[in-house]
Wavefront OBJ file of the C-alpha trace (Angstrom):
o trace
v 89.433 155.901 108.858
v 86.175 154.085 107.825
v 88.286 151.336 106.348
v 89.973 150.787 109.621
v 86.611 150.624 111.319
v 85.558 147.851 109.151
v 88.599 145.646 109.759
v 87.271 144.410 113.258
v 83.960 143.539 111.695
v 85.727 141.691 108.757
v 88.102 139.791 111.307
v 84.834 138.733 113.258
v 83.202 137.415 110.258
v 86.306 135.498 109.169
v 86.671 134.113 112.753
v 82.902 133.051 112.801
v 83.249 131.248 109.415
v 86.399 129.453 110.552
v 84.643 128.339 113.698
v 81.567 127.115 111.785
v 83.794 125.074 109.537
v 85.734 123.699 112.260
v 82.616 122.843 114.205
v 81.132 120.959 111.238
v 84.339 119.142 110.366
v 85.139 118.114 113.797
v 81.556 116.775 114.392
v 81.488 114.877 111.173
v 82.361 111.237 112.049
v 82.918 108.239 109.883
v 79.634 106.747 111.039
v 77.726 109.620 109.308
v 78.858 108.429 105.922
v 76.927 105.177 106.121
v 74.180 105.801 108.736
v 71.229 105.399 106.165
v 72.729 102.125 104.823
v 71.461 98.634 105.427
v 73.369 96.111 107.469
v 75.482 93.594 105.719
v 74.615 89.806 105.978
v 76.818 86.962 107.072
v 76.898 85.331 103.560
v 77.953 88.427 101.626
v 80.585 89.511 104.209
v 82.100 85.951 104.946
v 84.888 86.080 102.232
v 86.196 89.511 103.564
v 88.428 88.471 106.472
v 89.483 85.215 104.625
v 90.582 87.344 101.557
v 92.578 89.762 103.950
v 94.408 86.744 105.239
v 95.237 85.798 101.631
v 96.392 89.118 100.757
v 98.788 89.107 103.852
v 100.163 85.735 102.597
v 101.610 87.555 99.742
v 103.927 89.493 101.998
v 105.543 86.147 103.191
v 108.703 84.892 101.704
v 108.082 81.276 102.520
v 104.290 80.353 103.228
v 105.546 76.946 104.628
v 107.378 78.890 107.330
v 105.415 82.067 107.832
v 106.812 84.818 109.955
v 103.995 87.245 110.172
v 100.912 85.069 110.213
v 97.747 86.345 112.100
v 96.301 84.319 114.866
v 95.039 80.968 113.400
v 97.280 81.438 110.435
v 96.528 82.276 106.737
v 94.209 79.424 106.139
v 96.064 78.555 103.043
v 96.911 74.935 101.852
v 100.214 75.561 100.203
v 99.550 72.598 97.717
v 96.964 74.632 96.132
v 98.990 77.787 95.747
v 99.238 77.742 91.581
v 101.840 80.412 91.429
v 103.533 83.367 93.150
v 105.123 86.275 91.613
v 107.423 88.716 93.391
v 108.962 92.155 92.376
v 111.683 90.188 90.515
v 109.142 88.580 88.392
v 106.938 91.510 87.578
v 109.829 93.902 87.056
v 107.965 96.626 88.481
v 104.903 96.415 85.936
v 102.608 95.325 89.116
v 102.799 94.409 92.676
v 103.530 91.133 93.891
v 100.559 88.618 93.769
v 99.551 84.973 93.998
v 96.951 82.651 92.664
v 95.299 80.248 94.887
v 92.749 77.594 94.385
v 90.401 77.790 97.531
v 88.750 74.147 97.294
v 86.990 74.582 100.573
v 85.164 77.813 99.331
v 84.972 76.812 95.655
v 87.003 79.896 94.704
v 89.908 80.717 92.556
v 91.626 83.724 94.188
v 94.250 86.178 92.640
v 95.450 88.259 95.633
v 97.524 91.338 95.287
v 99.638 93.059 97.932
v 99.468 96.601 99.069
v 101.927 99.600 98.322
v 105.699 99.115 99.228
v 107.443 102.182 100.318
v 110.846 100.628 99.212
v 109.940 99.864 95.737
v 110.475 102.551 93.041
v 107.943 100.421 90.803
v 104.935 101.276 92.938
v 105.832 105.038 93.024
v 105.978 104.790 89.308
v 102.401 103.172 89.097
v 100.974 106.026 91.317
v 103.001 108.755 89.468
v 101.837 107.426 86.045
v 98.448 109.383 86.091
v 96.934 112.795 85.429
v 93.336 114.139 85.659
v 91.331 112.801 82.623
v 94.447 111.045 81.377
v 92.981 107.511 80.629
v 89.493 106.440 79.459
v 88.128 103.030 79.765
v 84.638 101.555 78.974
v 83.060 104.903 78.863
v 84.650 106.411 81.865
v 87.871 107.654 83.487
v 90.356 105.524 85.338
v 93.863 105.792 87.073
v 96.238 105.186 84.073
v 99.106 103.657 86.089
v 96.812 101.076 87.882
v 94.926 100.067 84.697
v 98.408 99.592 82.998
v 99.209 97.248 85.792
v 95.972 95.508 85.610
v 96.215 94.867 81.953
v 99.714 93.529 82.603
v 98.644 91.041 85.060
v 95.814 89.908 82.838
v 97.765 89.456 79.898
v 100.366 87.479 81.947
v 97.788 85.131 83.804
v 94.817 84.968 81.568
v 95.996 81.600 80.202
v 96.300 80.048 83.721
v 93.073 81.685 84.958
v 91.263 80.250 81.782
v 92.514 76.716 82.557
v 91.455 77.029 86.153
v 87.924 78.067 85.191
v 87.602 75.303 82.794
v 88.983 72.881 85.080
v 86.554 73.940 88.042
v 83.447 75.056 86.218
v 81.531 75.622 89.547
v 84.302 77.950 91.076
v 84.214 81.654 91.166
v 87.080 83.946 90.166
v 87.924 86.435 93.033
v 90.338 89.398 92.529
v 91.499 90.897 95.868
v 93.838 93.470 96.669
v 94.869 96.045 99.451
v 95.624 99.845 99.005
v 97.608 100.107 95.652
v 96.736 96.375 95.098
v 92.980 97.155 95.504
v 93.041 99.554 92.665
v 94.881 96.978 90.470
v 92.452 94.298 91.534
v 89.371 96.433 90.874
v 90.661 97.519 87.358
v 91.747 93.807 86.768
v 88.233 92.756 87.411
v 86.918 95.368 84.907
v 89.434 94.143 82.249
v 88.351 90.551 82.878
v 84.668 91.388 82.420
v 85.506 93.050 79.017
v 87.559 90.010 77.984
v 85.472 87.067 79.042
v 86.266 85.422 75.733
v 89.966 85.105 76.871
v 88.524 83.258 80.010
v 86.859 80.521 78.212
v 83.761 82.631 77.730
v 83.146 82.489 81.565
v 79.936 84.189 82.672
v 80.069 87.756 84.307
v 78.564 86.324 87.531
v 81.551 84.152 88.075
v 83.687 87.354 88.463
v 84.022 89.172 91.557
v 86.398 91.495 93.280
v 87.175 92.630 96.874
v 89.001 95.791 97.099
v 90.268 96.224 100.682
v 90.921 99.945 101.762
v 90.260 100.781 98.179
v 91.972 103.599 96.193
v 89.836 106.094 94.314
v 90.659 104.731 90.948
v 87.461 105.004 88.629
v 84.749 107.573 87.771
v 81.351 107.765 89.358
v 79.674 106.085 86.324
v 81.950 103.131 86.453
v 82.033 102.877 90.139
v 78.197 102.428 89.996
v 78.087 100.249 86.890
v 80.382 97.592 88.210
v 78.808 97.373 91.671
v 77.599 93.877 90.767
v 81.279 92.657 90.412
v 83.311 94.752 92.578
v 83.080 95.227 96.440
v 84.856 97.823 98.507
v 85.683 97.550 102.131
v 86.471 100.432 104.351
v 87.386 100.570 108.008
v 85.834 103.440 109.856
v 88.113 106.628 109.291
v 90.373 105.283 106.586
v 91.671 108.362 104.590
v 92.459 106.745 101.165
v 88.737 106.240 99.996
v 87.848 109.667 101.176
v 90.313 111.993 99.699
v 89.939 112.990 95.954
v 93.535 114.257 96.066
v 95.272 112.050 93.348
v 97.212 109.281 94.645
v 100.593 110.580 93.334
v 100.155 113.667 95.293
v 99.321 111.746 98.495
v 102.463 109.672 98.295
v 104.641 112.613 97.349
v 103.443 114.294 100.474
v 103.656 111.131 102.786
v 105.795 112.892 105.378
v 103.336 115.638 105.667
v 100.015 113.778 105.231
v 98.208 115.288 108.111
v 98.769 118.631 106.595
v 97.650 117.674 103.225
v 94.619 115.904 104.587
v 93.539 119.096 106.530
v 93.990 121.341 103.347
v 91.972 118.909 101.323
v 89.330 118.734 103.876
v 88.991 122.685 103.697
v 89.006 122.673 99.951
v 86.271 119.877 99.908
v 84.022 121.862 102.243
v 83.884 124.716 99.780
v 83.001 122.689 96.681
v 79.355 121.891 96.261
v 78.524 118.251 95.856
v 76.690 118.989 92.712
v 79.923 120.225 91.277
v 81.629 117.236 92.280
v 79.061 114.788 90.564
v 79.363 116.792 87.304
v 83.159 116.382 86.912
v 83.373 113.304 84.813
v 87.176 113.039 85.498
v 86.794 112.813 89.356
v 87.682 109.419 90.636
v 85.680 107.237 93.433
v 86.078 104.031 95.277
v 84.759 101.334 93.077
v 81.657 99.180 93.246
v 79.348 98.214 96.331
v 80.692 99.795 99.638
v 80.969 97.849 102.851
v 81.749 100.108 105.872
v 82.872 98.759 109.022
v 82.122 101.041 111.984
v 83.644 100.201 115.283
v 83.919 103.773 117.135
v 81.289 106.393 117.988
v 82.021 110.172 118.167
v 82.772 111.747 121.472
v 83.219 108.258 122.823
v 86.637 106.578 123.832
v 87.452 102.856 123.078
v 86.268 100.607 120.344
v 82.620 99.382 120.219
v 81.515 95.776 118.588
v 81.934 96.384 114.934
v 78.986 96.740 112.722
v 79.053 96.439 108.862
v 76.869 98.497 106.751
v 76.510 98.147 102.833
v 75.014 100.076 100.035
v 75.609 101.125 96.410
v 75.386 104.962 96.900
v 75.745 107.467 93.918
v 76.083 110.693 95.969
v 77.823 110.506 99.504
v 80.543 107.975 98.533
v 82.740 108.910 101.383
v 83.050 112.576 100.076
v 84.436 114.068 103.207
v 87.692 113.364 104.926
v 87.274 112.506 108.655
v 89.569 114.451 110.922
v 90.801 111.661 113.179
v 93.934 110.233 114.812
v 92.839 106.719 113.295
v 92.683 107.999 109.519
v 95.956 106.345 108.733
v 95.912 103.488 111.180
v 92.421 102.203 109.674
v 94.147 101.866 106.364
v 96.341 98.971 107.562
v 95.305 95.634 106.544
v 96.093 93.908 109.783
v 93.622 96.053 111.585
v 91.048 95.602 108.827
v 91.468 91.906 109.001
v 91.169 91.688 112.650
v 87.967 93.919 112.741
v 86.362 92.335 109.843
v 86.717 88.955 111.711
v 85.266 90.347 114.843
v 82.338 91.617 112.873
v 82.087 88.272 111.127
v 82.068 86.335 114.471
v 79.279 88.592 115.788
v 77.176 87.971 112.909
v 77.537 84.158 113.058
v 76.783 84.239 116.817
v 73.670 86.255 116.218
v 72.591 83.518 113.529
v 73.593 80.776 115.974
v 71.332 82.262 118.604
v 68.600 82.675 115.937
v 69.150 78.742 115.079
v 68.640 79.200 111.214
v 68.016 76.050 109.553
v 69.909 75.171 106.320
v 67.092 75.684 103.828
v 65.866 79.091 104.907
v 69.671 80.200 104.795
v 69.814 79.091 101.223
v 66.575 80.810 100.397
v 68.031 83.945 102.176
v 71.073 83.763 99.882
v 68.724 83.890 96.891
v 67.002 86.884 98.546
v 70.172 88.684 99.086
v 71.132 88.379 95.525
v 67.827 89.667 94.401
v 67.955 92.479 96.764
v 71.385 93.424 95.513
v 70.342 93.263 91.795
v 67.554 95.588 92.673
v 69.599 98.059 94.624
v 72.292 97.976 91.798
v 69.699 98.879 89.169
v 68.116 101.539 91.449
v 71.653 103.035 91.783
v 71.939 103.080 88.105
v 68.631 104.826 87.535
v 69.586 107.398 90.346
v 73.008 107.986 88.474
v 71.046 108.801 85.098
v 68.401 110.888 86.937
v 71.207 112.918 88.550
v 72.863 113.308 85.144
v 76.190 111.602 86.231
v 78.369 111.973 82.982
v 78.350 109.002 80.893
v 75.955 107.058 83.141
v 73.307 104.902 81.407
v 71.133 101.915 82.166
v 71.522 98.320 81.021
v 69.816 97.416 77.797
v 67.985 94.431 79.432
v 67.679 93.512 83.068
v 71.024 92.117 84.282
v 72.971 92.698 81.151
v 74.970 95.841 80.171
v 75.343 97.332 76.728
v 78.817 98.485 77.204
v 80.291 100.862 74.705
v 83.511 98.993 74.683
v 84.045 95.374 73.621
v 87.756 95.639 72.452
v 90.721 93.984 73.830
v 92.309 94.733 77.395
v 94.823 97.316 76.216
v 92.440 99.329 74.015
v 91.334 102.881 75.058
v 87.629 103.168 75.010
v 85.874 106.461 74.014
v 82.742 108.141 75.978
v 79.357 107.571 74.450
v 78.223 110.090 71.916
v 75.586 112.711 72.361
v 73.054 110.528 70.421
v 73.738 107.514 72.533
v 73.234 109.617 75.697
v 69.988 110.810 74.244
v 68.882 107.369 73.367
v 69.639 106.190 77.028
v 67.649 109.073 78.314
v 64.801 108.163 76.062
v 64.885 104.618 77.005
v 64.794 105.640 80.652
v 61.696 107.850 80.248
v 59.844 105.019 78.283
v 60.725 102.613 81.101
v 59.188 104.953 83.532
v 56.001 105.551 81.641
v 55.270 102.117 80.171
v 55.479 98.521 81.356
v 54.758 95.179 79.634
v 51.784 93.154 80.715
v 51.350 89.346 80.749
v 51.099 88.989 76.961
v 54.030 91.064 76.516
v 52.296 94.210 75.217
v 53.342 97.772 76.057
v 50.886 99.355 78.483
v 50.796 102.555 80.545
v 52.589 101.916 84.079
v 50.003 101.892 86.764
l 1 2 3 4 5 6 7 8 9 10 11 12 13 14 15 16 17 18 19 20 21 22 23 24 25 26 27 28 29 30 31 32 33 34 35 36 37 38 39 40 41 42 43 44 45 46 47 48 49 50 51 52 53 54 55 56 57 58 59 60 61 62 63 64 65 66 67 68 69 70 71 72 73 74 75 76 77 78 79 80 81 82 83 84 85 86 87 88 89 90 91 92 93 94 95 96 97 98 99 100 101 102 103 104 105 106 107 108 109 110 111 112 113 114 115 116 117 118 119 120 121 122 123 124 125 126 127 128 129 130 131 132 133 134 135 136 137 138 139 140 141 142 143 144 145 146 147 148 149 150 151 152 153 154 155 156 157 158 159 160 161 162 163 164 165 166 167 168 169 170 171 172 173 174 175 176 177 178 179 180 181 182 183 184 185 186 187 188 189 190 191 192 193 194 195 196 197 198 199 200 201 202 203 204 205 206 207 208 209 210 211 212 213 214 215 216 217 218 219 220 221 222 223 224 225 226 227 228 229 230 231 232 233 234 235 236 237 238 239 240 241 242 243 244 245 246 247 248 249 250 251 252 253 254 255 256 257 258 259 260 261 262 263 264 265 266 267 268 269 270 271 272 273 274 275 276 277 278 279 280 281 282 283 284 285 286 287 288 289 290 291 292 293 294 295 296 297 298 299 300 301 302 303 304 305 306 307 308 309 310 311 312 313 314 315 316 317 318 319 320 321 322 323 324 325 326 327 328 329 330 331 332 333 334 335 336 337 338 339 340 341 342 343 344 345 346 347 348 349 350 351 352 353 354 355 356 357 358 359 360 361 362 363 364 365 366 367 368 369 370 371 372 373 374 375 376 377 378 379 380 381 382 383 384 385 386 387 388 389 390 391 392 393 394 395 396 397 398 399 400 401 402 403 404 405 406 407 408 409 410 411 412 413 414 415 416 417 418 419 420 421 422 423 424 425 426 427 428 429 430 431 432 433 434 435 436 437 438 439 440 441 442 443
């Protein structure tokens, strides 16, 4: 009898808990993820819509007679397309890609297309993974995507080296969307570890733009490579937010809303500290750019705003319950909204009438601010005890634990190395060098 009396109370408590969860989840909008971030500048965001168009060009069978070109075309001079590889050329080892020399922007671009539902090879890449299956550069990565990245690097490193030597002032940019974003991000990491195969090119010439990025690297790697990799997320995009393995997402594609809701409930019950302590948990890589174009409880789209940061905690950890969660993943929408955001930035600059010289000085200021923000993120990762996180040995250079070939597996730092990095961090906080180079107590 007493148990029967308690049942209504238990039901009330359960209903209140469910109502509280639903209230918190429904009120959480994508804008909350980046509300504390700074605004992106025109110079740093300018390549995004252009690279989106290059990725879209990979989908075409004939670039001279395009069928799905966006307004204004792809902006590609077909005479400067060095090579194109289709599924027949890659034999399922990697998605199709092209290499294009962008003389107008002094850039060598390797663009990789996104997931193709009709190709078994793409499914094989996604399914070739498991929690903690593959280590690289002292962290964990998605095994299938790294395998594809290594295949592309081995196949094209000779051509890329020749182009880098022929155009010594050009940058090398890896760009990809969805599945291709993960391959591009890991390809950039492989390239950084094998600069000798690229004619000893400098690290600062390497960069990557992952559009609608897959969660493919552990947190320590996501922060460490933020000076090379940039991830672009449109509003409510589900892929950078769900920690569900990619292979499970695409297995459940026909019931994706159900999977996202279940994942949302599970993530709500997991403390963020526990997430950060799991070294195998994968994240969106590098510096994050968030395009925000909708506001909560309001209809329609607003002028897009682009925010950027290198966060350690709060890297899109919560799924947004939105009817746009899947449509915001489409590269066509991303290209369109990115171009709108860039046009607004350029219009603002035009109204401000910024002369050329201050704009060049602003570029140097942005580079310095990004370097400082990157170093601050590395410090925060060490202070928060993110597994395998460590600081650069000298400003601007990294003492990577791995210097082997592209296909080599890399082990995590030993306990003595971790202790040494923490000791170095403590010394850096307590002491500083004076003008004569002597170590003195920090003021």
